MIKEBA-242947 format. One record per residue (C-alpha): residue in three letters; x, y, z. Coordinates in steps of 0.001 Angstrom, whole numbers, padded with zeros to 6 digits, always signed. Layout:
N
ALAXYZ ...
This chain:
132
MET+011189+003270-021177 ILE+010070+001905-017810 GLY+009316-001764-017307 ASP+008300-004040-020160 ALA+007799-003211-023843 ASN+004415-001659-023017 GLY+006017+000781-020572 SER+004454-001053-017647 THR+006016-001789-014262 LYS+004339-004293-011956 GLU+005250-005225-008428 GLU+004187-008523-006918 VAL+004102-009320-003225 LYS+003032-012441-001403 VAL+000619-011720+001410 SER-000409-014326+003967 VAL-003985-015520+003669 ASP-004503-014638+007357 ASN-003013-011127+007104 PRO-005343-008950+009217 PHE-004474-005779+007245 VAL-005018-006920+003656 GLU-008665-005908+003226 ARG-008225-002403+004586 TYR-004974-001868+002680 VAL-006379-002957-000687 LYS-009634-001022-000284 LEU-007866+002180+000772 LEU-005266+002206-001979 ASN-007790+001289-004670 SER-010103+004100-003483 LEU-007541+006890-003945 LYS-008020+009463-006692 PRO-005330+011855-007957 VAL-005019+014925-005731 LYS-005378+018461-007062 GLY-002581+019478-009381 THR-001566+015897-010213 TRP-002665+013352-012780 GLY-001730+010218-010887 ILE-001228+008595-007491 ILE+002341+008432-006193 LEU+003040+006086-003272 GLU+005102+008461-001123 GLY+004385+009655+002405 ASP+003819+013328+001600 ARG+001631+012439-001389 ILE-000497+010067+000717 TYR-000867+012865+003279 ARG-002384+015052+000556 HIS-005137+012441+000074 PHE-005980+012918+003759 ASP-005673+016695+003449 GLU-008222+016664+000601 GLY-010643+014447+002560 GLN-010267+011272+000492 ILE-009183+009290+003566 THR-009446+009803+007313 GLU-006535+010691+009560 ASP-006584+007125+010901 ASP-006477+005793+007315 TYR-003483+008039+006582 HIS-001602+006733+009643 PHE-002505+003156+008699 LEU-001168+003551+005140 ASP+001916+005367+006400 ARG+002739+002408+008656 MET+001985-000270+006055 MET+003913+001452+003254 ASN+007032+002221+005277 GLU+009606-000203+006515 GLU+010141+001773+009693 PHE+007183+001048+011926 SER+007162-000062+015525 GLU+004902-001357+018222 ASP+005320+001768+020334 LEU+004961+005409+019385 GLU+006818+008184+021127 GLU+004786+010156+023657 GLY+002575+012648+021832 GLU+003249+011034+018443 GLU+000237+010054+016355 GLY+000116+006959+014221 PHE-001182+003477+013644 VAL+000167+000965+016154 VAL+001236-002404+014784 GLU+001252-004906+017593 LYS+004351-007090+017930 LYS+002410-010226+016918 ASP+001312-008557+013639 GLU+004636-007035+012534 LYS+005321-009885+010102 PHE+002027-009124+008340 ALA+002732-005394+008076 PHE+006128-006102+006478 GLU+004453-008060+003678 PHE+003240-004891+001933 PHE+006479-002948+001946 GLU+008094-004616-001073 GLY+005185-003642-003338 VAL+005391+000081-002604 ARG+007470+001935-005177 SER+007416+005481-006437 GLU+010525+005434-008636 ALA+012184+003138-011156 GLU+015741+004059-012139 TYR+015350+007692-013252 SER+011559+007884-013666 PHE+008625+007968-011263 LEU+005835+005412-011041 VAL+002098+006070-010872 PHE-000100+003696-008853 LYS-002825+002106-010990 GLY-004443-000296-008508 ILE-004074-003598-006712 ASP-005184-006941-008090 LEU-005543-009651-005479 TYR-005121-013359-006300 TYR-005192-016530-004261 PHE-002831-019425-004972 ASP-004159-022762-003720 GLU-002123-025685-002383 PHE-001546-026881-005965 GLY-000137-023512-007046 GLU-003192-022649-009153 LYS-004050-018950-009361 HIS-007599-017774-008562 ASN-009148-014311-008799 THR-010456-012889-005558 THR-012856-010196-004450 ILE-013282-008548-001080 VAL-016878-008562+000116 
C-alpha cells in the first residue's frame, strides 16, 4: 500500500505568495492528460516531454516545467542549449516547487492527480484559492 489507508500519497509545498511562476506551473500541470499508452501522468522528465511531443504543451512550456520540476537549473544555459532561463533573483521561487515533484514512493510509482492551491493568512487560517 502507498500512503495512507486509502492508498493516497499527498505532497505539500509552501510557495511564496509573490512567486512569479505559480500561476503558469499550476495551470500547466493541471491541464495535462495521460499520453498515449498510459493511464496516468508521471512527473518525470521524459514523461513530461511526451506531453510536448503529443501537442498538449508547447516547447516553451516543456522547458519551463523541466526547470521547475528539477533541482538542477541555472541562470545560464550552455551555448546552443535550449531551456527556460531562471534569473538569479528568481531562483528561490523556482526551488519552491521541487519538493512536491515525486514519481516514486518506496517501491511503487505515483500518478499525478492535480494541484490544489490554498492561501494561509497571517492568522494561519486556510483559504481556498482560484487562479483567474
